[in-house]
C-alpha positions as CSV (number, residue, x, y, z in Angstrom):
1,M,13.9,-57.6,134.7
2,K,13.0,-59.1,131.2
3,K,11.4,-57.5,128.3
4,I,8.7,-59.4,126.6
5,A,7.2,-57.7,123.5
6,I,3.3,-58.0,122.5
7,I,2.3,-57.6,118.6
8,G,-1.1,-57.3,118.5
9,G,-3.3,-55.3,120.8
10,G,-6.2,-57.4,120.4
11,I,-8.8,-59.2,122.9
12,V,-5.5,-61.8,123.2
13,G,-2.7,-59.3,123.2
14,M,-4.7,-56.4,125.3
15,T,-5.6,-59.2,127.8
16,L,-2.4,-60.8,127.9
17,A,-0.7,-57.4,128.7
18,N,-2.4,-57.4,131.5
19,Y,-2.2,-61.0,133.2
20,L,1.6,-60.8,132.8
21,D,3.5,-60.4,135.8
22,N,4.0,-56.6,135.7
23,Q,6.8,-57.0,138.6
24,R,9.0,-59.2,136.7
25,F,8.8,-58.3,133.2
26,E,8.4,-54.8,131.0
27,I,6.3,-55.2,128.6
28,S,6.1,-53.3,125.3
29,L,2.7,-53.7,123.5
30,F,2.6,-52.9,119.5
31,D,-0.3,-52.6,117.6
32,D,-1.4,-50.3,114.5
33,E,-5.0,-51.3,115.2
34,K,-5.8,-50.8,111.5
35,N,-7.9,-54.0,111.1
36,Q,-8.3,-55.0,114.2
37,A,-11.3,-57.5,114.5
38,T,-11.8,-56.9,118.4
39,K,-12.0,-53.3,117.8
40,A,-14.9,-53.7,115.2
41,S,-16.6,-56.8,117.5
42,A,-19.4,-57.7,119.7
43,G,-20.4,-61.1,120.8
44,I,-22.7,-63.2,122.3
45,I,-20.6,-65.4,124.9
46,S,-22.9,-68.6,124.5
47,P,-21.0,-71.3,123.1
48,W,-22.5,-74.4,124.8
49,L,-24.8,-75.3,122.0
50,S,-22.2,-74.9,119.4
51,K,-23.1,-78.6,116.5
52,R,-19.3,-78.1,115.9
53,R,-17.4,-81.6,115.6
54,N,-14.3,-80.3,116.9
55,K,-14.1,-81.4,120.3
56,K,-11.3,-79.7,121.6
57,W,-12.7,-76.1,120.1
58,Y,-15.7,-76.8,122.5
59,Q,-13.8,-77.8,125.3
60,L,-11.7,-74.3,124.9
61,A,-14.5,-72.3,124.1
62,K,-16.6,-73.9,127.4
63,E,-13.8,-72.9,130.0
64,G,-13.6,-69.8,127.9
65,A,-17.3,-68.7,128.5
66,A,-16.8,-69.9,132.8
67,F,-13.3,-67.9,132.9
68,F,-15.5,-64.7,132.3
69,E,-16.8,-65.0,136.2
70,K,-12.6,-64.8,136.7
71,L,-12.2,-62.3,134.3
72,T,-14.7,-60.0,135.1
73,V,-13.5,-59.4,139.1
74,D,-9.9,-59.2,138.1
75,F,-10.6,-56.5,135.6
76,E,-13.5,-55.2,137.0
77,L,-15.5,-55.3,133.8
78,N,-19.1,-53.3,134.0
79,K,-22.2,-54.3,132.4
80,E,-21.8,-51.7,129.5
81,I,-18.5,-53.9,128.6
82,Y,-19.7,-57.9,129.6
83,E,-23.1,-58.7,131.1
84,R,-24.9,-62.0,131.5
85,C,-27.8,-61.2,129.9
86,G,-29.5,-64.3,128.5
87,T,-29.4,-66.2,125.2
88,L,-32.8,-66.8,123.0
89,F,-32.7,-69.4,120.5
90,L,-35.1,-69.2,117.8
91,R,-36.1,-72.4,115.8
92,K,-38.5,-74.5,114.3
93,K,-40.3,-76.2,117.5
94,D,-38.9,-79.9,117.2
95,D,-35.1,-78.6,116.3
96,L,-35.6,-76.5,119.9
97,Q,-36.6,-79.4,121.1
98,E,-33.4,-80.7,120.4
99,L,-31.4,-78.0,121.2
100,E,-33.3,-78.6,124.8
101,K,-32.2,-82.1,124.9
102,L,-28.2,-81.1,123.6
103,A,-28.5,-77.9,126.4
104,L,-30.0,-80.2,128.9
105,E,-26.4,-82.7,128.4
106,R,-24.1,-80.3,128.4
107,Q,-25.3,-78.4,131.3
108,K,-23.3,-81.5,133.4
109,E,-19.9,-80.2,132.7
110,A,-21.2,-76.5,131.9
111,P,-23.6,-75.2,135.0
112,E,-22.8,-71.2,134.0
113,M,-25.5,-72.2,131.0
114,G,-27.5,-71.6,133.7
115,E,-31.3,-71.9,133.6
116,I,-32.9,-73.8,130.6
117,R,-36.0,-73.1,129.6
118,L,-38.5,-73.7,126.7
119,L,-40.5,-70.7,125.9
120,N,-44.1,-70.3,124.1
121,P,-44.4,-67.3,121.5
122,E,-45.7,-64.8,124.0
123,E,-43.1,-66.2,126.4
124,T,-40.4,-65.0,124.2
125,A,-42.6,-61.8,122.8
126,N,-42.6,-60.8,126.7
127,L,-38.5,-61.1,127.1
128,M,-37.4,-59.6,123.8
129,P,-40.4,-57.3,122.6
130,L,-38.8,-56.4,119.1
131,L,-39.8,-60.0,118.4
132,K,-43.1,-61.6,116.9
133,P,-44.4,-63.9,119.1
134,A,-42.3,-67.5,118.2
135,P,-41.0,-70.0,120.5
136,S,-37.6,-70.4,121.4
137,L,-34.6,-72.0,124.0
138,Y,-33.6,-69.4,126.6
139,L,-30.3,-70.0,128.8
140,S,-30.2,-67.0,131.7
141,G,-26.5,-68.0,131.1
142,G,-25.1,-66.6,127.8
143,A,-23.8,-62.9,128.0
144,R,-22.9,-60.5,125.6
145,L,-19.2,-58.4,125.1
146,D,-18.8,-55.4,123.7
147,G,-15.0,-55.8,121.9
148,A,-14.4,-51.9,121.0
149,A,-15.3,-51.2,125.2
150,Y,-13.3,-53.9,126.7
151,L,-10.3,-53.1,124.6
152,L,-10.5,-49.4,125.8
153,H,-10.9,-50.4,129.4
154,L,-7.9,-52.6,129.2
155,K,-5.9,-50.1,127.6
156,K,-6.3,-47.7,130.6
157,R,-5.5,-50.5,132.8
158,A,-2.5,-52.1,130.9
159,E,-1.3,-48.1,131.2
160,K,-1.7,-48.0,134.9
161,R,0.4,-51.3,135.2
162,G,3.7,-49.2,133.1
163,V,3.1,-51.0,129.8
164,K,4.6,-49.4,127.1
165,L,1.6,-48.9,124.2
166,Y,2.9,-48.1,120.7
167,Q,0.6,-47.8,117.9
168,E,2.7,-48.7,115.9
169,R,3.6,-51.1,113.2
170,A,6.2,-53.3,114.4
171,Q,8.6,-56.2,112.7
172,I,10.9,-58.7,114.2
173,R,14.5,-59.9,113.7
174,K,15.9,-63.0,115.6
175,L,19.3,-62.3,117.4
176,D,21.8,-64.4,119.2
177,Q,19.8,-64.6,122.2
178,A,17.1,-61.8,121.8
179,W,14.4,-60.3,119.4
180,E,14.8,-57.1,117.8
181,V,11.6,-55.4,117.4
182,S,11.7,-52.6,114.7
183,H,9.0,-49.8,114.7
184,E,9.2,-46.7,113.7
185,R,12.2,-45.6,113.0
186,Q,12.9,-47.3,116.3
187,R,14.4,-50.5,117.4
188,T,13.5,-52.4,120.8
189,V,15.3,-55.7,122.2
190,V,13.4,-58.4,124.4
191,D,13.9,-61.3,125.5
192,A,10.7,-62.4,124.5
193,L,7.9,-62.5,122.1
194,A,4.0,-62.9,122.2
195,I,2.8,-62.8,118.9
196,C,-1.2,-62.0,118.8
197,A,-1.5,-60.0,115.4
198,G,-4.0,-62.4,113.9
199,P,-4.0,-63.1,110.6
200,A,-0.9,-60.9,110.3
201,L,1.3,-63.6,112.4
202,K,1.5,-65.1,108.7
203,D,3.2,-62.0,107.1
204,L,5.1,-61.3,110.7
205,L,6.8,-65.1,110.6
206,L,7.8,-66.0,106.9
207,P,10.8,-63.1,107.5
208,V,12.1,-65.5,110.6
209,G,11.5,-68.5,108.3
210,Y,8.3,-69.9,109.3
211,Q,5.4,-70.9,107.5
212,V,2.3,-70.3,108.7
213,K,-1.7,-71.3,107.8
214,V,-3.8,-68.6,108.8
215,K,-6.1,-66.3,106.3
216,A,-7.7,-63.1,106.8
217,Q,-12.1,-63.2,106.8
218,K,-13.7,-59.7,106.4
219,G,-16.6,-59.6,109.0
220,Q,-18.9,-56.5,108.8
221,L,-22.0,-55.7,111.5
222,L,-24.5,-52.9,112.2
223,S,-25.0,-50.6,114.9
224,F,-27.8,-49.2,115.8
225,Q,-28.7,-46.5,118.5
226,T,-32.4,-47.0,119.6
227,N,-34.5,-45.5,122.1
228,F,-35.0,-49.2,123.6
229,A,-34.7,-50.7,127.0
230,T,-32.3,-52.8,125.3
231,E,-30.9,-52.7,128.6
232,N,-33.3,-55.7,129.6
233,F,-32.8,-57.8,126.0
234,P,-31.1,-60.6,125.8
235,V,-28.9,-61.8,122.6
236,V,-30.6,-63.7,120.4
237,F,-29.6,-66.4,117.7
238,L,-31.7,-66.3,114.5
239,E,-32.2,-69.2,112.1
240,G,-30.7,-68.5,108.9
241,A,-30.1,-65.0,109.7
242,A,-28.0,-62.6,111.3
243,D,-27.7,-62.7,115.5
244,L,-29.1,-59.4,117.5
245,I,-26.5,-58.4,120.4
246,P,-28.0,-55.9,122.4
247,F,-26.6,-53.3,124.9
248,Q,-26.9,-50.9,127.3
249,K,-28.5,-47.2,126.7
250,G,-30.1,-48.3,123.4
251,K,-27.3,-49.4,121.6
252,L,-28.3,-53.0,119.4
253,L,-25.8,-54.9,117.3
254,V,-26.5,-57.2,114.4
255,G,-24.1,-58.9,112.8
256,A,-21.7,-60.5,111.6
257,T,-20.7,-61.0,108.2
258,H,-18.1,-64.3,107.5
259,E,-16.3,-62.8,104.3
260,N,-13.8,-65.3,103.4
261,E,-12.7,-63.7,100.0
262,A,-12.2,-60.1,101.1
263,G,-9.4,-60.4,103.1
264,W,-8.2,-57.6,104.6
265,D,-11.0,-54.8,103.0
266,L,-12.1,-52.7,105.2
267,Q,-15.1,-51.4,102.8
268,E,-18.5,-51.1,104.3
269,T,-20.2,-52.7,101.4
270,S,-24.4,-52.8,100.6
271,A,-23.8,-56.5,100.4
272,A,-23.2,-56.2,104.0
273,F,-26.3,-54.3,105.2
274,E,-29.0,-56.6,103.2
275,Q,-27.5,-59.5,104.6
276,L,-27.5,-58.2,107.9
277,T,-31.1,-57.2,108.1
278,D,-32.4,-60.5,106.5
279,F,-34.1,-60.8,110.0
280,A,-36.2,-58.4,109.5
281,D,-39.2,-61.0,109.2
282,Y,-38.9,-62.1,112.9
283,L,-39.4,-58.4,114.1
284,K,-42.8,-57.1,115.2
285,N,-42.3,-54.0,113.2
286,Q,-39.6,-52.3,111.1
287,E,-39.2,-49.6,113.6
288,L,-35.5,-50.6,114.2
289,L,-34.2,-50.2,110.9
290,D,-35.4,-46.3,111.0
291,F,-32.8,-45.5,113.7
292,P,-29.7,-44.4,113.2
293,Y,-26.9,-47.0,112.5
294,R,-22.9,-47.1,111.8
295,Y,-20.9,-49.9,110.3
296,R,-17.7,-51.7,112.2
297,V,-15.7,-53.4,110.2
298,G,-12.6,-55.7,110.8
299,T,-10.5,-58.5,109.5
300,R,-10.4,-61.6,112.0
301,A,-8.1,-65.0,111.0
302,Y,-9.0,-68.1,110.5
303,S,-7.5,-71.9,110.5
304,E,-8.2,-74.6,107.6
305,D,-10.0,-76.2,110.4
306,F,-11.7,-72.8,111.8
307,A,-9.8,-73.8,115.2
308,P,-7.9,-71.4,117.4
309,F,-4.1,-72.0,118.1
310,F,-1.7,-71.2,120.5
311,G,1.2,-71.3,122.7
312,P,5.3,-71.5,121.9
313,L,6.6,-72.5,118.9
314,E,8.3,-75.8,119.1
315,D,11.5,-74.7,118.2
316,D,11.8,-71.5,120.3
317,S,10.6,-71.5,123.4
318,S,10.8,-67.2,124.0
319,V,8.0,-66.8,120.9
320,V,4.1,-67.6,121.8
321,V,1.6,-67.2,119.3
322,A,-2.2,-67.1,119.3
323,S,-4.1,-66.9,116.0
324,G,-7.1,-68.4,114.0
325,L,-9.9,-67.6,116.3
326,G,-12.2,-66.7,114.5
327,S,-15.5,-65.5,114.9
328,S,-15.6,-67.3,118.2
329,G,-12.5,-64.6,119.5
330,L,-14.3,-63.1,121.8
331,T,-15.4,-66.1,123.8
332,T,-11.7,-68.4,123.6
333,G,-9.5,-65.2,123.4
334,P,-9.2,-63.5,127.0
335,Y,-9.1,-67.6,128.4
336,I,-5.9,-68.0,125.8
337,A,-4.4,-65.1,127.0
338,Y,-4.5,-65.6,130.8
339,L,-3.0,-69.3,129.5
340,L,0.0,-67.8,127.6
341,A,0.4,-65.4,130.6
342,N,0.7,-68.2,132.8
343,Y,3.5,-69.5,130.6
344,F,5.4,-66.8,131.1
345,N,4.6,-65.8,134.9
346,E,4.9,-69.9,136.0
347,P,7.8,-71.2,134.1
348,E,8.4,-73.7,136.1
349,K,5.2,-75.5,135.4
350,S,4.8,-77.8,132.0
351,W,2.9,-76.0,128.9
352,K,-0.4,-78.2,129.3
353,A,-3.0,-76.9,126.4
354,A,-2.7,-80.0,124.3
355,H,-6.1,-81.2,125.2
356,Y,-7.6,-77.9,123.2
357,Q,-5.5,-78.2,120.1
358,K,-4.0,-80.0,117.2
359,E,0.1,-79.8,117.4
360,M,1.2,-76.4,116.9
361,T,3.1,-77.6,113.3
362,T,-0.3,-78.2,112.2
363,Y,-0.5,-74.8,111.8
364,I,3.3,-73.3,111.9
365,Q,6.4,-75.0,109.9
366,K,9.8,-74.1,109.9
367,N,10.7,-73.5,106.6
368,E,13.7,-76.1,105.3
369,Q,16.4,-73.8,104.1
370,Q,16.3,-72.3,107.8
């Protein structure tokens, strides 16, 4: 039985641990969880109206959103983890008509988008009673995912599958025909590596001769515990403000910040609170801000073109990497993990992910002296 070590237990690493064939592989996963983005995140699974010009990113995000239908069944995700609740977009009236046109065009290749409907102010307020009446665009297929709840659920599942979980920082060293993983005064020799450690990928690969173009981005969210019937609320994209992400049992998340200069810092800041509560003008009243709240803070990885990169190293097929997911990680991460699992589970098939991304050498380069 071959041994595989996964470094990084966020949305990619933990999903990968659950999709790898545990009858063929002995699987170990290492993650100290300190700066983990997924644990701090909550996401809107609704990429269809993004105006990013990167067509490969959109293809990946679109298929990542569609993949949740399979993911939900495979991992038995309940509504406290993932739920299709619909998405509201609040914009000026003319902008909403443009968004509707874009939605109708993209729906042809993304039927999971569901119903597309322009709402008048009263219909918007009825669907999301916290908001003042305003026109909006509604997509019934939008969904929400609680990153922390997802990881906890998959961690329990991985343990039952026999995955060895280590809440420890790991380092790697290349051997002749294998890899050595060092952790907490222990050393484990494995046949293959999957490095899904976000921006830490840079420091992990540097000692073994690779330069990685990836940066750390701080993200902060606010999690309010309310007495609202949030299970009936859609997620909301607000123009020029934070997004509203409701969950079961009165929980409502607001976020998130994108702090490129803060890097690995996990300090909660009043500036983030001011930024994230800037949506108050959209609210019918200020009652939400009176409820208790807490911060969620994590560190994302982002690349120079703000697109994920993933797959085997071009000069070493025993190592796969995934990083640069940015703020769309909850949408793209599970699908990326599934593709990486298939790379190991079905080695007779060629790696087919080039249509999602640039060449890996755009992001990872071998040092000349190596």
